C-alpha positions in Angstrom: 54.9 103.2 63.3 53.4 99.8 62.4 55.2 96.5 62.5 55.3 96.3 58.7 56.9 99.8 58.5 59.5 98.7 61.1 60.2 95.5 59.2 60.7 97.5 56.0 63.1 99.9 57.8 65.1 97.0 59.1 65.3 95.4 55.7 66.5 98.7 54.1 69.0 99.2 56.9 70.6 95.8 56.2 70.9 96.1 52.4 74.2 98.1 52.4 75.7 95.8 55.1 74.7 92.7 53.1 76.4 94.3 50.1 79.6 94.9 52.2 79.4 91.4 53.7 79.1 89.5 50.4 82.7 90.1 49.3 84.3 89.9 52.8 86.2 86.8 53.9 83.9 84.7 56.1 84.5 85.2 59.8 86.9 88.1 59.2 86.6 91.4 61.1 84.9 93.1 58.2 82.4 90.2 57.8 81.5 90.3 61.5 81.1 94.0 61.5 78.8 93.9 58.5 76.6 91.5 60.4 76.7 93.2 63.9 76.7 96.9 63.2 73.0 97.1 62.4 71.9 95.3 65.5 72.0 98.3 68.0 70.0 100.3 65.5 67.4 97.6 65.1 67.1 97.3 68.9 66.7 101.1 69.2 64.1 101.2 66.5 62.1 98.4 68.2 62.2 100.1 71.6 61.4 103.6 70.1 58.4 102.1 68.3 57.1 100.4 71.4 57.3 96.8 70.3 58.1 94.2 72.8 60.1 91.0 72.6 57.4 89.3 70.4 58.6 91.4 67.4 62.2 90.1 67.6 61.8 86.9 65.5 60.2 88.9 62.7 63.0 91.5 62.8 65.7 88.9 62.9 64.2 87.2 59.8 63.8 90.6 58.1 67.4 91.5 58.9 68.7 88.3 57.4 66.6 88.9 54.3 68.1 92.4 54.0 71.6 90.9 54.3 70.9 88.3 51.6 69.3 90.8 49.3 72.3 93.1 49.7 74.6 90.3 48.8 72.5 89.5 45.7 73.0 93.2 44.5 76.7 92.8 44.8 76.8 89.6 42.7 74.7 90.9 39.9 
């Protein structure tokens, strides 16, 4: 799997969690879970695909983009 495919997978993984997070009260348990549940999956995908620590900044930015895009779906 290439880095672009992994980034797309991370983006897609975060869409439903961003949708869930958008209507949650900030810093509530639901809000924190929506942000943190995808993290172990992202780590597992990165390790399974053989990418080192240099891929982490790209994946963090992509996860944030997925969260924001999921929130936009909820508002529209």
